[in-house]
C-alpha positions in Angstrom: 117.4 128.3 180.7 120.4 127.1 178.7 119.7 123.5 179.5 116.1 123.9 178.5 117.1 125.5 175.2 119.6 122.8 174.4 117.0 120.1 175.0 114.4 121.9 173.0 116.8 122.3 170.0 117.7 118.6 170.2 114.0 117.6 170.3 113.2 119.8 167.3 116.0 118.2 165.3 114.7 114.8 166.1 111.2 115.7 165.1 112.3 117.2 161.8 114.2 114.1 160.9 111.3 111.9 161.9 108.6 113.6 160.0 110.0 116.2 157.6 107.2 115.8 155.1 104.7 117.1 157.6 106.8 120.1 158.2 107.4 120.8 154.5 111.1 120.1 154.9 111.6 116.8 153.1 112.9 118.4 150.0 115.3 120.9 151.8 119.0 120.6 152.4 120.3 118.9 154.5 117.0 117.2 155.6 116.4 115.6 152.2 119.8 113.9 152.3 119.6 112.7 156.0 116.0 111.4 155.8 117.0 109.1 153.0 119.4 107.3 155.4 117.0 106.7 158.4 118.9 103.6 159.5 122.2 105.3 159.5 120.7 108.4 161.3 119.4 106.0 164.0 122.9 104.6 164.5 124.4 108.1 164.6 121.9 109.3 167.2 122.6 106.3 169.4 126.3 106.8 168.9 125.9 110.5 169.8 124.2 109.6 173.0 126.9 107.1 174.0 129.6 109.6 173.2 127.9 112.3 175.2 127.5 110.1 178.3 131.1 108.8 177.9 132.5 112.3 177.5 130.7 113.5 180.6 131.8 110.5 182.7 135.4 111.1 181.6 135.1 114.8 182.4 133.8 114.1 185.9 136.7 111.8 186.6 139.3 114.4 185.4 137.5 117.1 187.4 137.5 115.0 190.5 141.2 114.3 190.3 141.9 118.0 189.7 139.8 119.1 192.6 137.4 121.2 190.5 133.7 121.1 190.3 132.4 118.1 188.4 129.6 118.6 185.8 126.1 117.3 186.7 124.4 114.4 185.0 120.9 115.9 184.6 121.4 117.7 181.2 123.7 115.1 179.6 121.3 112.3 180.5 118.3 114.2 179.4 120.0 115.0 176.1 121.1 111.5 175.6 117.6 110.3 176.3 116.2 112.6 173.5 118.8 111.2 171.1 118.0 107.6 172.0 114.3 108.3 171.6 115.0 109.8 168.2 117.0 106.7 167.2 114.2 104.5 168.3 111.6 106.4 166.3 113.8 106.3 163.2 114.3 102.5 163.7 110.5 102.1 164.1 109.9 103.8 160.7 112.5 101.5 159.0 111.0 98.4 160.6 107.5 99.6 159.9 108.3 99.9 156.2 109.7 96.4 156.2 113.1 94.8 156.5 112.3 91.4 155.1 115.7 90.4 153.7 114.6 86.9 152.5 114.7 88.1 148.9 112.3 87.5 146.1 113.0 83.8 145.6 112.1 82.0 142.4 109.4 83.6 140.3 106.0 82.0 140.1 104.7 80.8 136.8 103.3 83.7 134.9 104.9 86.4 137.0 106.7 89.2 135.3 110.2 89.7 136.7 111.6 93.2 136.7 115.2 93.9 137.7 116.7 97.4 138.3 120.3 98.1 138.8 122.5 101.2 138.7 125.8 99.7 137.6 127.8 102.9 138.1 129.3 102.1 134.7 131.8 99.6 136.2 130.0 96.2 136.2 131.1 93.9 133.4 128.7 92.4 130.9 129.5 88.9 132.1 128.4 89.8 135.7 125.2 91.4 134.4 124.4 88.4 132.2 124.8 86.1 135.2 122.6 88.4 137.3 119.8 88.4 134.7 120.0 84.7 134.3 120.0 84.1 138.1 116.9 86.2 138.6 115.2 85.0 135.4 114.4 88.6 134.6 112.1 89.6 131.8 112.7 93.4 132.0 116.0 94.9 133.2 116.6 98.6 133.8 120.3 99.5 133.9 121.1 103.0 135.0 124.6 104.4 134.4 125.2 101.7 131.8 126.7 102.2 128.4 124.9 101.1 125.3 127.8 98.8 124.4 127.6 97.0 127.7 123.8 96.6 127.3 124.2 95.3 123.8 126.8 92.8 125.0 124.5 91.5 127.7 121.6 91.2 125.2 123.9 89.3 122.9 125.1 86.9 125.6 121.5 86.3 126.8 120.4 85.5 123.3 123.2 83.1 122.7 122.3 81.4 126.0 118.7 80.8 124.8 117.1 83.9 126.1 116.4 86.1 123.1 116.7 89.7 124.3 116.6 93.2 122.9 118.6 96.1 124.3 117.3 99.7 124.1 119.4 102.5 125.3 119.6 106.3 125.6 122.7 108.4 126.2 123.3 110.7 129.1 123.9 114.3 128.3 126.4 114.4 131.2 130.0 113.5 130.4 130.4 112.1 134.0 127.8 109.3 133.9 126.6 106.7 131.4 123.0 106.7 130.1 120.2 104.2 130.8 119.6 100.9 129.1 116.6 98.6 129.1 116.8 94.8 128.3 113.5 93.3 127.1 113.0 89.6 126.8 111.7 89.1 123.2 108.9 86.9 124.3 107.2 90.0 125.6 107.0 91.4 122.1 108.4 94.5 120.4 108.8 97.9 122.0 109.4 101.4 120.7 111.5 103.9 122.6 110.4 107.5 123.3 111.1 110.3 125.7 107.9 112.2 125.1 106.1 113.3 128.2 109.0 112.4 130.5 111.0 114.7 132.8 114.1 115.9 131.0 116.6 114.3 133.5 119.4 114.5 130.9 120.6 111.2 132.3 119.0 108.9 129.7 115.5 108.4 131.1 113.1 107.0 128.4 110.0 105.0 128.0 109.5 101.8 126.0 106.0 101.4 124.5 104.8 98.0 123.4 103.9 97.7 119.8 100.2 97.4 119.5 99.7 98.1 123.2 96.6 99.8 124.4 98.3 102.7 126.1 98.7 106.0 124.3 100.6 107.8 127.1 103.9 107.6 125.2 103.1 107.3 121.5 106.0 106.7 119.1 107.3 109.6 117.2 105.2 110.5 114.2 108.0 109.5 111.8 108.3 106.0 113.2 105.6 103.3 112.7 104.5 101.7 115.9 105.5 98.2 114.8 109.1 99.1 114.5 109.9 97.4 117.8 113.6 97.3 117.7 114.8 100.9 116.9 115.8 103.1 119.9 114.8 106.7 119.9 116.7 108.7 122.6 114.4 111.7 122.2 116.6 113.8 119.9 116.1 114.6 116.3 119.1 112.8 115.0 119.3 109.2 116.2 122.7 107.5 115.7 123.2 103.9 114.8 124.8 103.4 118.2 121.4 104.1 119.8 119.6 101.4 117.9 120.2 97.9 119.2 118.9 94.5 118.4 120.1 91.4 120.2 119.4 89.3 117.2 117.9 89.8 113.8 114.5 88.7 112.8 115.4 87.7 109.3 115.3 84.4 107.5 118.8 84.8 106.0 120.6 84.5 109.3 123.1 81.6 109.2 122.1 78.4 110.9 125.3 78.2 112.9 123.5 79.7 116.0 124.8 83.3 115.6 121.9 85.5 116.8 123.6 88.8 117.6 123.6 91.9 115.5 125.7 94.9 116.3 123.5 97.3 114.3 119.9 97.8 113.6 118.0 100.2 111.3 118.1 103.6 113.1 115.8 106.4 112.1 117.3 109.7 111.1 114.8 112.5 111.3 116.9 114.5 108.9 117.2 111.9 106.2 114.7 110.7 103.6 112.7 107.7 104.7 112.5 105.0 102.1 111.1 101.5 102.4 113.4 98.5 102.8 111.4 96.7 100.1 108.3 97.5 98.0 105.4 98.0 100.4 107.5 97.8 103.5 107.3 101.1 105.4 107.8 99.8 108.9 111.6 100.0 108.9 112.8 103.3 107.5 116.2 103.3 105.9 119.0 105.8 106.6 119.8 107.0 103.1 123.2 108.3 104.1 124.8 104.9 104.7 125.2 101.8 102.7 125.1 98.5 104.5 127.8 96.1 103.5 128.8 92.7 105.0 130.9 92.9 108.1 133.3 90.4 106.6 133.5 88.4 103.3 131.9 85.4 105.1 129.4 87.3 107.2 126.2 88.2 105.3 123.9 88.4 108.2 125.3 91.4 110.1 125.6 94.4 107.9 127.6 97.5 108.9 127.3 101.1 108.0 129.8 102.8 105.7 129.7 106.5 104.7 127.8 105.9 101.4 124.2 105.7 100.2 122.1 103.0 101.7 120.2 100.9 99.0 117.4 98.6 99.7 117.8 94.8 99.5 117.2 92.8 96.4 115.4 89.5 96.8 118.6 87.5 96.6 121.0 89.9 98.2 121.7 88.6 101.8 124.0 91.5 102.5 121.0 93.7 102.9 118.4 91.8 104.8 114.8 93.0 104.7 112.7 93.3 107.8 109.1 92.4 107.5 106.7 94.7 109.3 105.6 92.3 112.0 106.1 91.9 115.7 109.0 89.8 116.7 107.9 86.4 118.0 109.9 83.4 119.3 111.1 80.8 116.8 109.3 77.8 115.6 111.2 74.6 116.3 114.1 74.3 114.0 114.0 77.9 112.7 117.4 79.4 113.6 116.4 82.8 112.4 113.9 83.1 115.2 115.7 81.7 118.3 113.5 79.9 120.8 113.5 81.2 124.4 114.8 78.2 126.3 116.1 80.1 129.3 113.0 79.7 131.6 110.5 77.1 132.5 107.9 79.8 133.3 105.0 80.6 131.2 105.4 83.8 129.2 104.4 86.6 131.5 102.0 89.4 130.6 103.7 92.2 128.8 103.3 95.8 130.1 102.2 98.4 127.6 104.6 101.0 129.0 108.0 100.6 130.8 109.9 103.7 132.0 113.6 103.2 132.5 114.6 106.1 134.8 117.6 107.8 136.3 116.9 111.1 138.0 119.1 113.8 139.4 120.5 113.3 142.9 120.2 116.0 145.6 124.0 116.2 145.8 124.3 120.0 146.0 122.0 123.0 146.6 122.2 123.8 142.9 120.8 120.4 141.9 117.8 120.6 144.3 115.4 122.2 141.9 116.0 119.6 139.2 115.9 116.8 141.8 112.5 118.0 143.1 111.0 118.3 139.6 112.3 115.0 138.4 111.0 113.0 141.4 107.6 114.6 141.1 107.6 114.1 137.3 108.5 110.4 137.4 105.9 109.7 140.0 103.3 111.5 138.0 104.1 109.3 135.0 103.4 106.3 137.0 100.2 107.7 138.5 98.8 108.8 135.1 99.8 106.0 132.8 97.5 102.9 133.0 99.4 99.7 133.5 102.8 101.4 133.7 106.0 100.0 135.2 108.6 102.6 136.3 112.0 101.3 137.4 115.4 102.7 138.0 117.6 104.9 140.2 115.1 107.6 141.3 117.5 109.2 143.9 114.5 109.6 146.2 112.8 107.6 149.0 109.2 107.3 150.1 109.8 110.3 152.3 110.5 112.7 149.4 108.0 114.7 147.4 106.5 112.7 144.5 107.1 109.3 146.1 105.4 110.1 149.3 102.0 110.1 147.6 101.9 107.7 144.6 98.1 107.5 144.3 97.2 104.4 142.3 100.8 103.7 141.7 102.6 101.6 144.3 106.2 101.0 145.3 107.0 97.3 144.9 109.2 97.2 148.0 106.5 98.8 150.2 103.8 96.4 149.0 105.7 93.3 150.3 107.3 94.8 153.4 110.8 95.4 152.2 110.9 99.2 151.8 113.1 99.6 154.8 116.0 98.0 153.0 118.3 100.3 151.1 120.4 100.0 148.0 122.9 102.8 148.3 125.7 102.8 149.3 126.3 99.1 148.6 129.1 98.8 151.1 126.9 99.2 154.2 124.2 96.9 155.5 120.9 97.2 153.8 119.1 98.6 156.8 121.6 101.5 156.9 121.5 102.3 153.2 119.1 104.6 151.3 116.3 102.9 149.4 116.6 105.0 146.3 116.3 102.3 143.6 112.7 101.5 142.9 110.2 99.5 140.9 106.9 101.5 140.8 103.8 99.9 139.2 100.2 100.8 138.5 98.5 99.0 141.4 95.3 98.8 139.4 97.0 96.6 136.8 99.8 94.8 138.7 100.0 92.9 142.0 103.4 92.7 143.6 104.1 89.1 144.6 107.8 89.5 145.7 110.6 91.9 146.1 114.2 91.7 147.0 117.3 93.9 147.5 120.1 91.7 146.1 123.7 91.3 147.1 126.3 93.6 145.7 127.3 92.9 142.2 130.7 94.0 140.9 132.1 97.3 142.0 128.9 99.3 141.7 127.9 101.5 144.6 124.3 100.4 144.3 122.6 97.1 145.0 120.2 95.6 142.4 116.5 95.2 143.2 114.1 92.7 141.7 110.3 92.6 141.7 107.9 89.9 140.8 104.6 91.1 139.3 101.3 89.4 138.5 98.7 90.9 136.3 95.4 91.7 138.1 
């Protein structure tokens, strides 16, 4: 009876880890944590079987020398067999989801390249710039990345001939950085909002294309839709540190090739909104700050000082005026509008909505309710938003609630047979890691042409992922 009970218990554990969703246990501790690491669980099960057999063999030798009764093989071998079968089943799930490690390769002409990477707040801007250039990425979601780092990457990309805008939202946690989104300017202007998104408190936000057809995430009522370069982290008072432009759109920019601007025109919900020039209501002015030149010789990059902001006069280059129009690439010879020379590809189609996400991790029992709500909420955003792209560290796999049934939304890795490769932790082989970093897309609007889990970058504990998308 004891032997039968042990075998039954082992078999039950194997079944739970194999199909926890069918038993309603995929979101329960510790199953939720273990099922995310199927490859590692398979190795542990095989290791357990080997140790069990080895221990019994050693015990039998010692018992024989001591002249005592040796243990039998029936139960240990049966138990080892159950563990090995469990390992094989886990491996079958991983292989079935795809372990194609060939990578995404070069993007096809017209493909939209989406890169997602949790930098853990430790990857340098130079390394990120090199990664974006290497992958020729058009959209880059950076979880646990400071606004200053994102701004530095956007500036470096712009200087390298890839005009880029950085949007960012702060985390409400003091332990992790927020989320940033780098948008290649050839895609057009985007407005940032957190309306309708799960309150992850880690910086999750959506970017809505100016003039896009989607109304799922409209801009705040006090911000015109064509203000494509102001970041709104979802709070009433938006700091200047939350508004980032990689380069200005103004004709008074010096012709020496300097295309980076450390500040933009943030919107303050508690301040009076006045136009930058007569008839210009697209770029509201913060009346609490006066913009003065950064240095006597620098008239293109104004900085805030604690004084009243005044609008520009026609000949005053210290206070450049934005025109209410969507940012477009430069015409030849126009240094105010830098030409995107960083790619030979045709400009890809621009998504109407991009969600840059970082959700809670199931790291403790107290975090489980938030984790469940966030995973389900992010998945619902993808399901219900036509043409949406959702990317980031979702801290969930295809086994977990929300991602286990995406409806019209699809997981890019699963679409091309690479969903068995994990991203965390980065110091173990991909087949042993948890695939918790995702690119989710509306399968009615986008076709996934390639996906890859990339090599480790810097000291981050996550690997980056990249997806190539074609418009249907």
